[in-house]
N, CA, C and O atoms as a Tripos MOL2 file, in Angstrom:
@<TRIPOS>MOLECULE
protein
  244   243    61     0     0
PROTEIN
NO_CHARGES

@<TRIPOS>ATOM
      1 N         124.0380   78.1300 -107.9300 N.3       1 MET1
      2 CA        123.6410   78.6310 -106.6250 C.3       1 MET1
      3 C         122.8330   77.5910 -105.8610 C.2       1 MET1
      4 O         122.8510   77.5880 -104.6300 O.2       1 MET1
      5 N         122.1260   76.7120 -106.5580 N.am      2 ASN2
      6 CA        121.3330   75.6920 -105.8640 C.3       2 ASN2
      7 C         122.1740   74.8650 -104.9210 C.2       2 ASN2
      8 O         121.7220   74.5290 -103.8260 O.2       2 ASN2
      9 N         123.4020   74.5240 -105.3220 N.am      3 GLY3
     10 CA        124.2650   73.7410 -104.4610 C.3       3 GLY3
     11 C         124.5570   74.4470 -103.1550 C.2       3 GLY3
     12 O         124.6650   73.8090 -102.1070 O.2       3 GLY3
     13 N         124.6860   75.7610 -103.2140 N.am      4 LEU4
     14 CA        124.9720   76.5240 -101.9960 C.3       4 LEU4
     15 C         123.7760   76.5570 -101.0560 C.2       4 LEU4
     16 O         123.9300   76.4000  -99.8450 O.2       4 LEU4
     17 N         122.6120   76.7560 -101.5980 N.am      5 ILE5
     18 CA        121.4160   76.8660 -100.7580 C.3       5 ILE5
     19 C         121.0790   75.5280 -100.1060 C.2       5 ILE5
     20 O         120.4610   75.4890  -99.0420 O.2       5 ILE5
     21 N         121.4910   74.4280 -100.7510 N.am      6 ARG6
     22 CA        121.2420   73.0860 -100.2010 C.3       6 ARG6
     23 C         122.0110   72.8550  -98.8940 C.2       6 ARG6
     24 O         121.6590   71.9620  -98.1230 O.2       6 ARG6
     25 N         123.0430   73.6400  -98.6430 N.am      7 GLN7
     26 CA        123.7640   73.5280  -97.3660 C.3       7 GLN7
     27 C         122.8590   73.9090  -96.2030 C.2       7 GLN7
     28 O         123.0260   73.4170  -95.0870 O.2       7 GLN7
     29 N         121.9180   74.7750  -96.4680 N.am      8 TYR8
     30 CA        121.0410   75.2900  -95.4310 C.3       8 TYR8
     31 C         119.6560   74.6450  -95.4500 C.2       8 TYR8
     32 O         119.0130   74.5020  -94.4100 O.2       8 TYR8
     33 N         119.2020   74.2570  -96.6480 N.am      9 PHE9
     34 CA        117.8760   73.6660  -96.8150 C.3       9 PHE9
     35 C         118.0030   72.4280  -97.7040 C.2       9 PHE9
     36 O         117.8760   72.5220  -98.9250 O.2       9 PHE9
     37 N         118.2510   71.2720  -97.0920 N.am     10 PRO10
     38 CA        118.4740   70.0490  -97.8680 C.3      10 PRO10
     39 C         117.2910   69.6590  -98.7430 C.2      10 PRO10
     40 O         116.1420   69.9900  -98.4510 O.2      10 PRO10
     41 N         117.5950   68.9540  -99.8100 N.am     11 LYS11
     42 CA        116.5820   68.4520 -100.7220 C.3      11 LYS11
     43 C         115.5650   67.6300  -99.9320 C.2      11 LYS11
     44 O         115.9270   66.8230  -99.0760 O.2      11 LYS11
     45 N         114.3100   67.8460 -100.2320 N.am     12 GLY12
     46 CA        113.2450   67.1180  -99.5500 C.3      12 GLY12
     47 C         112.7560   67.7790  -98.2790 C.2      12 GLY12
     48 O         111.7970   67.3130  -97.6630 O.2      12 GLY12
     49 N         113.4100   68.8660  -97.8800 N.am     13 MET13
     50 CA        113.0090   69.5690  -96.6580 C.3      13 MET13
     51 C         111.6620   70.2500  -96.8870 C.2      13 MET13
     52 O         111.4230   70.8170  -97.9530 O.2      13 MET13
     53 N         110.7970   70.1950  -95.9030 N.am     14 ASN14
     54 CA        109.4880   70.8230  -95.9930 C.3      14 ASN14
     55 C         109.6460   72.3280  -95.7490 C.2      14 ASN14
     56 O         109.9620   72.7530  -94.6380 O.2      14 ASN14
     57 N         109.4230   73.1200  -96.7870 N.am     15 PHE15
     58 CA        109.6250   74.5650  -96.6870 C.3      15 PHE15
     59 C         108.5690   75.2580  -95.8350 C.2      15 PHE15
     60 O         108.7300   76.4240  -95.4770 O.2      15 PHE15
     61 N         107.5220   74.5710  -95.5160 N.am     16 GLU16
     62 CA        106.5140   75.1540  -94.6210 C.3      16 GLU16
     63 C         107.0680   75.3180  -93.2100 C.2      16 GLU16
     64 O         106.5440   76.1040  -92.4200 O.2      16 GLU16
     65 N         108.1310   74.5720  -92.8930 N.am     17 ASN17
     66 CA        108.7110   74.6160  -91.5530 C.3      17 ASN17
     67 C         109.9000   75.5680  -91.4390 C.2      17 ASN17
     68 O         110.4970   75.6760  -90.3680 O.2      17 ASN17
     69 N         110.2490   76.2510  -92.5090 N.am     18 ILE18
     70 CA        111.3900   77.1730  -92.5050 C.3      18 ILE18
     71 C         110.9110   78.5530  -92.0780 C.2      18 ILE18
     72 O         109.9230   79.0710  -92.6010 O.2      18 ILE18
     73 N         111.6210   79.1420  -91.1230 N.am     19 THR19
     74 CA        111.2390   80.4680  -90.6350 C.3      19 THR19
     75 C         111.9190   81.5640  -91.4590 C.2      19 THR19
     76 O         112.8960   81.3150  -92.1660 O.2      19 THR19
     77 N         111.3920   82.7560  -91.3550 N.am     20 VAL20
     78 CA        111.9940   83.9200  -92.0080 C.3      20 VAL20
     79 C         113.4060   84.1260  -91.4820 C.2      20 VAL20
     80 O         114.3110   84.4730  -92.2410 O.2      20 VAL20
     81 N         113.5940   83.9140  -90.1960 N.am     21 LYS21
     82 CA        114.9210   84.0590  -89.5670 C.3      21 LYS21
     83 C         115.9260   83.0870  -90.1940 C.2      21 LYS21
     84 O         117.0730   83.4610  -90.4370 O.2      21 LYS21
     85 N         115.5090   81.8490  -90.4570 N.am     22 GLN22
     86 CA        116.3950   80.8710  -91.0860 C.3      22 GLN22
     87 C         116.7750   81.3090  -92.5040 C.2      22 GLN22
     88 O         117.9300   81.1650  -92.9060 O.2      22 GLN22
     89 N         115.8240   81.8360  -93.2530 N.am     23 VAL23
     90 CA        116.0990   82.3140  -94.6120 C.3      23 VAL23
     91 C         117.0570   83.4940  -94.5600 C.2      23 VAL23
     92 O         118.0060   83.5500  -95.3410 O.2      23 VAL23
     93 N         116.8250   84.4360  -93.6520 N.am     24 GLN24
     94 CA        117.7040   85.5930  -93.5220 C.3      24 GLN24
     95 C         119.1130   85.1710  -93.1260 C.2      24 GLN24
     96 O         120.0850   85.7390  -93.6220 O.2      24 GLN24
     97 N         119.2390   84.1900  -92.2470 N.am     25 ASN25
     98 CA        120.5420   83.6910  -91.8250 C.3      25 ASN25
     99 C         121.3010   83.0930  -93.0140 C.2      25 ASN25
    100 O         122.4760   83.3960  -93.2180 O.2      25 ASN25
    101 N         120.6350   82.2570  -93.7860 N.am     26 ALA26
    102 CA        121.2640   81.6490  -94.9670 C.3      26 ALA26
    103 C         121.6530   82.7270  -95.9700 C.2      26 ALA26
    104 O         122.7450   82.6840  -96.5370 O.2      26 ALA26
    105 N         120.7740   83.6840  -96.1890 N.am     27 GLU27
    106 CA        121.0320   84.7910  -97.1110 C.3      27 GLU27
    107 C         122.2630   85.5810  -96.6760 C.2      27 GLU27
    108 O         123.1260   85.8810  -97.5010 O.2      27 GLU27
    109 N         122.3520   85.9170  -95.4040 N.am     28 ASP28
    110 CA        123.5050   86.6700  -94.8860 C.3      28 ASP28
    111 C         124.8040   85.8950  -95.0740 C.2      28 ASP28
    112 O         125.8120   86.4570  -95.5030 O.2      28 ASP28
    113 N         124.7760   84.6110  -94.7540 N.am     29 LYS29
    114 CA        125.9850   83.8020  -94.8990 C.3      29 LYS29
    115 C         126.4180   83.6870  -96.3580 C.2      29 LYS29
    116 O         127.6050   83.8010  -96.6620 O.2      29 LYS29
    117 N         125.4690   83.4620  -97.2590 N.am     30 LEU30
    118 CA        125.8050   83.3200  -98.6770 C.3      30 LEU30
    119 C         126.3040   84.6320  -99.2760 C.2      30 LEU30
    120 O         127.2370   84.6270 -100.0800 O.2      30 LEU30
    121 N         125.7000   85.7440  -98.8990 N.am     31 ASN31
    122 CA        126.0830   87.0300  -99.4710 C.3      31 ASN31
    123 C         127.3610   87.6100  -98.8770 C.2      31 ASN31
    124 O         127.9020   88.5880  -99.3920 O.2      31 ASN31
    125 N         127.8410   87.0070  -97.7940 N.am     32 ASN32
    126 CA        129.0780   87.4840  -97.1680 C.3      32 ASN32
    127 C         130.2100   86.4750  -97.2600 C.2      32 ASN32
    128 O         131.2280   86.6170  -96.5830 O.2      32 ASN32
    129 N         130.0370   85.4570  -98.0930 N.am     33 ARG33
    130 CA        131.0620   84.4320  -98.3090 C.3      33 ARG33
    131 C         131.8910   84.8220  -99.5350 C.2      33 ARG33
    132 O         131.3380   85.0060 -100.6190 O.2      33 ARG33
    133 N         133.2000   84.9500  -99.3760 N.am     34 PRO34
    134 CA        134.0440   85.3020 -100.5360 C.3      34 PRO34
    135 C         133.9160   84.2580 -101.6480 C.2      34 PRO34
    136 O         133.7970   83.0610 -101.3850 O.2      34 PRO34
    137 N         133.9440   84.7360 -102.8970 N.am     35 ARG35
    138 CA        133.8100   83.8620 -104.0600 C.3      35 ARG35
    139 C         134.9940   84.0200 -104.9860 C.2      35 ARG35
    140 O         135.4270   85.1370 -105.2700 O.2      35 ARG35
    141 N         135.5100   82.9190 -105.4480 N.am     36 LYS36
    142 CA        136.6280   82.9290 -106.3850 C.3      36 LYS36
    143 C         136.2680   83.7320 -107.6370 C.2      36 LYS36
    144 O         137.0830   84.5040 -108.1420 O.2      36 LYS36
    145 N         135.0430   83.5430 -108.1330 N.am     37 ARG37
    146 CA        134.6180   84.2130 -109.3610 C.3      37 ARG37
    147 C         134.6100   85.7430 -109.2380 C.2      37 ARG37
    148 O         134.6350   86.4460 -110.2490 O.2      37 ARG37
    149 N         134.5750   86.2530 -108.0120 N.am     38 PHE38
    150 CA        134.5930   87.6970 -107.7750 C.3      38 PHE38
    151 C         135.9490   88.1560 -107.2430 C.2      38 PHE38
    152 O         136.0430   89.1980 -106.5950 O.2      38 PHE38
    153 N         136.9910   87.3860 -107.5130 N.am     39 GLY39
    154 CA        138.3160   87.7520 -107.0170 C.3      39 GLY39
    155 C         138.3900   87.6890 -105.5070 C.2      39 GLY39
    156 O         139.0890   88.4820 -104.8760 O.2      39 GLY39
    157 N         137.6740   86.7520 -104.9330 N.am     40 TYR40
    158 CA        137.6060   86.5250 -103.4850 C.3      40 TYR40
    159 C         136.9590   87.6800 -102.7240 C.2      40 TYR40
    160 O         137.1830   87.8580 -101.5270 O.2      40 TYR40
    161 N         136.1580   88.4530 -103.4410 N.am     41 LYS41
    162 CA        135.2890   89.4320 -102.7780 C.3      41 LYS41
    163 C         133.9530   88.7490 -102.5230 C.2      41 LYS41
    164 O         133.6270   87.7460 -103.1580 O.2      41 LYS41
    165 N         133.1910   89.2930 -101.5980 N.am     42 THR42
    166 CA        131.8650   88.7410 -101.3180 C.3      42 THR42
    167 C         130.8570   89.3130 -102.3130 C.2      42 THR42
    168 O         131.1040   90.3710 -102.8920 O.2      42 THR42
    169 N         129.7200   88.6320 -102.5230 N.am     43 PRO43
    170 CA        128.6800   89.2160 -103.3690 C.3      43 PRO43
    171 C         128.2410   90.5980 -102.8760 C.2      43 PRO43
    172 O         127.9520   91.4810 -103.6840 O.2      43 PRO43
    173 N         128.1900   90.7870 -101.5600 N.am     44 ASN44
    174 CA        127.8280   92.1130 -101.0290 C.3      44 ASN44
    175 C         128.8520   93.1710 -101.4250 C.2      44 ASN44
    176 O         128.4740   94.2870 -101.7830 O.2      44 ASN44
    177 N         130.1370   92.8420 -101.3670 N.am     45 GLU45
    178 CA        131.1800   93.7940 -101.7540 C.3      45 GLU45
    179 C         131.0670   94.1580 -103.2270 C.2      45 GLU45
    180 O         131.2100   95.3240 -103.5960 O.2      45 GLU45
    181 N         130.8120   93.1670 -104.0630 N.am     46 VAL46
    182 CA        130.6730   93.4090 -105.5040 C.3      46 VAL46
    183 C         129.4590   94.2930 -105.7700 C.2      46 VAL46
    184 O         129.5160   95.2030 -106.5970 O.2      46 VAL46
    185 N         128.3690   94.0250 -105.0730 N.am     47 PHE47
    186 CA        127.1530   94.8170 -105.2400 C.3      47 PHE47
    187 C         127.3730   96.2720 -104.8200 C.2      47 PHE47
    188 O         127.0090   97.1920 -105.5530 O.2      47 PHE47
    189 N         127.9680   96.4790 -103.6420 N.am     48 ILE48
    190 CA        128.2270   97.8390 -103.1540 C.3      48 ILE48
    191 C         129.1580   98.5800 -104.1110 C.2      48 ILE48
    192 O         128.9500   99.7590 -104.3980 O.2      48 ILE48
    193 N         130.1880   97.8800 -104.6040 N.am     49 HIS49
    194 CA        131.1030   98.4940 -105.5600 C.3      49 HIS49
    195 C         130.3600   98.9340 -106.8210 C.2      49 HIS49
    196 O         130.6140  100.0220 -107.3360 O.2      49 HIS49
    197 N         129.4510   98.1070 -107.3190 N.am     50 SER50
    198 CA        128.7110   98.4730 -108.5300 C.3      50 SER50
    199 C         127.7880   99.6600 -108.2720 C.2      50 SER50
    200 O         127.5960  100.4960 -109.1550 O.2      50 SER50
    201 N         127.2150   99.7430 -107.0640 N.am     51 LEU51
    202 CA        126.3880  100.9090 -106.7230 C.3      51 LEU51
    203 C         127.2350  102.1730 -106.6730 C.2      51 LEU51
    204 O         126.8440  103.2100 -107.2090 O.2      51 LEU51
    205 N         128.3920  102.0870 -106.0300 N.am     52 ASN52
    206 CA        129.2710  103.2510 -105.9090 C.3      52 ASN52
    207 C         129.7880  103.7030 -107.2650 C.2      52 ASN52
    208 O         129.9460  104.8980 -107.5110 O.2      52 ASN52
    209 N         130.0480  102.7470 -108.1390 N.am     53 LYS53
    210 CA        130.5750  103.0710 -109.4690 C.3      53 LYS53
    211 C         129.5450  103.8160 -110.3140 C.2      53 LYS53
    212 O         129.9020  104.6400 -111.1550 O.2      53 LYS53
    213 N         128.2760  103.5230 -110.0870 N.am     54 ASN54
    214 CA        127.1980  104.1010 -110.8870 C.3      54 ASN54
    215 C         126.4660  105.2250 -110.1770 C.2      54 ASN54
    216 O         125.3930  105.6360 -110.6200 O.2      54 ASN54
    217 N         127.0170  105.7260 -109.0960 N.am     55 SER55
    218 CA        126.3200  106.7180 -108.2990 C.3      55 SER55
    219 C         127.2950  107.7540 -107.7640 C.2      55 SER55
    220 O         128.5040  107.5270 -107.7040 O.2      55 SER55
    221 N         126.7510  108.8710 -107.3860 N.am     56 GLN56
    222 CA        127.5540  109.9250 -106.7800 C.3      56 GLN56
    223 C         127.6240  109.7680 -105.2670 C.2      56 GLN56
    224 O         128.4110  110.4480 -104.6090 O.2      56 GLN56
    225 N         126.8080  108.8780 -104.7110 N.am     57 VAL57
    226 CA        126.7340  108.6770 -103.2720 C.3      57 VAL57
    227 C         127.5440  107.4510 -102.8990 C.2      57 VAL57
    228 O         127.4270  106.4050 -103.5380 O.2      57 VAL57
    229 N         128.3570  107.5760 -101.8740 N.am     58 ALA58
    230 CA        129.1500  106.4330 -101.4010 C.3      58 ALA58
    231 C         128.3630  105.6590 -100.3670 C.2      58 ALA58
    232 O         127.7960  106.2380  -99.4410 O.2      58 ALA58
    233 N         128.3310  104.3460 -100.5280 N.am     59 PHE59
    234 CA        127.6540  103.4820  -99.5710 C.3      59 PHE59
    235 C         128.6850  102.7570  -98.7440 C.2      59 PHE59
    236 O         129.7680  102.4250  -99.2260 O.2      59 PHE59
    237 N         128.3420  102.5130  -97.4940 N.am     60 MET60
    238 CA        129.2350  101.7610  -96.6120 C.3      60 MET60
    239 C         128.4710  100.5980  -96.0170 C.2      60 MET60
    240 O         127.2640  100.6810  -95.7910 O.2      60 MET60
    241 N         129.1930   99.4980  -95.7630 N.am     61 THR61
    242 CA        128.5570   98.3530  -95.1150 C.3      61 THR61
    243 C         128.9940   98.2770  -93.6830 C.2      61 THR61
    244 O         128.5710   97.3800  -92.9550 O.2      61 THR61
@<TRIPOS>BOND
     1     1     2 1
     2     2     3 1
     3     3     4 2
     4     3     5 am
     5     5     6 1
     6     6     7 1
     7     7     8 2
     8     7     9 am
     9     9    10 1
    10    10    11 1
    11    11    12 2
    12    11    13 am
    13    13    14 1
    14    14    15 1
    15    15    16 2
    16    15    17 am
    17    17    18 1
    18    18    19 1
    19    19    20 2
    20    19    21 am
    21    21    22 1
    22    22    23 1
    23    23    24 2
    24    23    25 am
    25    25    26 1
    26    26    27 1
    27    27    28 2
    28    27    29 am
    29    29    30 1
    30    30    31 1
    31    31    32 2
    32    31    33 am
    33    33    34 1
    34    34    35 1
    35    35    36 2
    36    35    37 am
    37    37    38 1
    38    38    39 1
    39    39    40 2
    40    39    41 am
    41    41    42 1
    42    42    43 1
    43    43    44 2
    44    43    45 am
    45    45    46 1
    46    46    47 1
    47    47    48 2
    48    47    49 am
    49    49    50 1
    50    50    51 1
    51    51    52 2
    52    51    53 am
    53    53    54 1
    54    54    55 1
    55    55    56 2
    56    55    57 am
    57    57    58 1
    58    58    59 1
    59    59    60 2
    60    59    61 am
    61    61    62 1
    62    62    63 1
    63    63    64 2
    64    63    65 am
    65    65    66 1
    66    66    67 1
    67    67    68 2
    68    67    69 am
    69    69    70 1
    70    70    71 1
    71    71    72 2
    72    71    73 am
    73    73    74 1
    74    74    75 1
    75    75    76 2
    76    75    77 am
    77    77    78 1
    78    78    79 1
    79    79    80 2
    80    79    81 am
    81    81    82 1
    82    82    83 1
    83    83    84 2
    84    83    85 am
    85    85    86 1
    86    86    87 1
    87    87    88 2
    88    87    89 am
    89    89    90 1
    90    90    91 1
    91    91    92 2
    92    91    93 am
    93    93    94 1
    94    94    95 1
    95    95    96 2
    96    95    97 am
    97    97    98 1
    98    98    99 1
    99    99   100 2
   100    99   101 am
   101   101   102 1
   102   102   103 1
   103   103   104 2
   104   103   105 am
   105   105   106 1
   106   106   107 1
   107   107   108 2
   108   107   109 am
   109   109   110 1
   110   110   111 1
   111   111   112 2
   112   111   113 am
   113   113   114 1
   114   114   115 1
   115   115   116 2
   116   115   117 am
   117   117   118 1
   118   118   119 1
   119   119   120 2
   120   119   121 am
   121   121   122 1
   122   122   123 1
   123   123   124 2
   124   123   125 am
   125   125   126 1
   126   126   127 1
   127   127   128 2
   128   127   129 am
   129   129   130 1
   130   130   131 1
   131   131   132 2
   132   131   133 am
   133   133   134 1
   134   134   135 1
   135   135   136 2
   136   135   137 am
   137   137   138 1
   138   138   139 1
   139   139   140 2
   140   139   141 am
   141   141   142 1
   142   142   143 1
   143   143   144 2
   144   143   145 am
   145   145   146 1
   146   146   147 1
   147   147   148 2
   148   147   149 am
   149   149   150 1
   150   150   151 1
   151   151   152 2
   152   151   153 am
   153   153   154 1
   154   154   155 1
   155   155   156 2
   156   155   157 am
   157   157   158 1
   158   158   159 1
   159   159   160 2
   160   159   161 am
   161   161   162 1
   162   162   163 1
   163   163   164 2
   164   163   165 am
   165   165   166 1
   166   166   167 1
   167   167   168 2
   168   167   169 am
   169   169   170 1
   170   170   171 1
   171   171   172 2
   172   171   173 am
   173   173   174 1
   174   174   175 1
   175   175   176 2
   176   175   177 am
   177   177   178 1
   178   178   179 1
   179   179   180 2
   180   179   181 am
   181   181   182 1
   182   182   183 1
   183   183   184 2
   184   183   185 am
   185   185   186 1
   186   186   187 1
   187   187   188 2
   188   187   189 am
   189   189   190 1
   190   190   191 1
   191   191   192 2
   192   191   193 am
   193   193   194 1
   194   194   195 1
   195   195   196 2
   196   195   197 am
   197   197   198 1
   198   198   199 1
   199   199   200 2
   200   199   201 am
   201   201   202 1
   202   202   203 1
   203   203   204 2
   204   203   205 am
   205   205   206 1
   206   206   207 1
   207   207   208 2
   208   207   209 am
   209   209   210 1
   210   210   211 1
   211   211   212 2
   212   211   213 am
   213   213   214 1
   214   214   215 1
   215   215   216 2
   216   215   217 am
   217   217   218 1
   218   218   219 1
   219   219   220 2
   220   219   221 am
   221   221   222 1
   222   222   223 1
   223   223   224 2
   224   223   225 am
   225   225   226 1
   226   226   227 1
   227   227   228 2
   228   227   229 am
   229   229   230 1
   230   230   231 1
   231   231   232 2
   232   231   233 am
   233   233   234 1
   234   234   235 1
   235   235   236 2
   236   235   237 am
   237   237   238 1
   238   238   239 1
   239   239   240 2
   240   239   241 am
   241   241   242 1
   242   242   243 1
   243   243   244 2
@<TRIPOS>SUBSTRUCTURE
     1 MET1         2 RESIDUE 1 A MET
     2 ASN2         6 RESIDUE 1 A ASN
     3 GLY3        10 RESIDUE 1 A GLY
     4 LEU4        14 RESIDUE 1 A LEU
     5 ILE5        18 RESIDUE 1 A ILE
     6 ARG6        22 RESIDUE 1 A ARG
     7 GLN7        26 RESIDUE 1 A GLN
     8 TYR8        30 RESIDUE 1 A TYR
     9 PHE9        34 RESIDUE 1 A PHE
    10 PRO10       38 RESIDUE 1 A PRO
    11 LYS11       42 RESIDUE 1 A LYS
    12 GLY12       46 RESIDUE 1 A GLY
    13 MET13       50 RESIDUE 1 A MET
    14 ASN14       54 RESIDUE 1 A ASN
    15 PHE15       58 RESIDUE 1 A PHE
    16 GLU16       62 RESIDUE 1 A GLU
    17 ASN17       66 RESIDUE 1 A ASN
    18 ILE18       70 RESIDUE 1 A ILE
    19 THR19       74 RESIDUE 1 A THR
    20 VAL20       78 RESIDUE 1 A VAL
    21 LYS21       82 RESIDUE 1 A LYS
    22 GLN22       86 RESIDUE 1 A GLN
    23 VAL23       90 RESIDUE 1 A VAL
    24 GLN24       94 RESIDUE 1 A GLN
    25 ASN25       98 RESIDUE 1 A ASN
    26 ALA26      102 RESIDUE 1 A ALA
    27 GLU27      106 RESIDUE 1 A GLU
    28 ASP28      110 RESIDUE 1 A ASP
    29 LYS29      114 RESIDUE 1 A LYS
    30 LEU30      118 RESIDUE 1 A LEU
    31 ASN31      122 RESIDUE 1 A ASN
    32 ASN32      126 RESIDUE 1 A ASN
    33 ARG33      130 RESIDUE 1 A ARG
    34 PRO34      134 RESIDUE 1 A PRO
    35 ARG35      138 RESIDUE 1 A ARG
    36 LYS36      142 RESIDUE 1 A LYS
    37 ARG37      146 RESIDUE 1 A ARG
    38 PHE38      150 RESIDUE 1 A PHE
    39 GLY39      154 RESIDUE 1 A GLY
    40 TYR40      158 RESIDUE 1 A TYR
    41 LYS41      162 RESIDUE 1 A LYS
    42 THR42      166 RESIDUE 1 A THR
    43 PRO43      170 RESIDUE 1 A PRO
    44 ASN44      174 RESIDUE 1 A ASN
    45 GLU45      178 RESIDUE 1 A GLU
    46 VAL46      182 RESIDUE 1 A VAL
    47 PHE47      186 RESIDUE 1 A PHE
    48 ILE48      190 RESIDUE 1 A ILE
    49 HIS49      194 RESIDUE 1 A HIS
    50 SER50      198 RESIDUE 1 A SER
    51 LEU51      202 RESIDUE 1 A LEU
    52 ASN52      206 RESIDUE 1 A ASN
    53 LYS53      210 RESIDUE 1 A LYS
    54 ASN54      214 RESIDUE 1 A ASN
    55 SER55      218 RESIDUE 1 A SER
    56 GLN56      222 RESIDUE 1 A GLN
    57 VAL57      226 RESIDUE 1 A VAL
    58 ALA58      230 RESIDUE 1 A ALA
    59 PHE59      234 RESIDUE 1 A PHE
    60 MET60      238 RESIDUE 1 A MET
    61 THR61      242 RESIDUE 1 A THR
């Protein structure tokens, strides 16, 4: 995962200058990017599926 986060926050970057908005933006992009390891589903899709599988309540994104 470190390689992915480096796309948004390069090595040596001063983290004191990173805003909450920038972190949220990177988080949203990473969690909504399809992954081969998940059968080209996004991490969010896999997470929602696991919640629905273990619960009686259906969640929607």
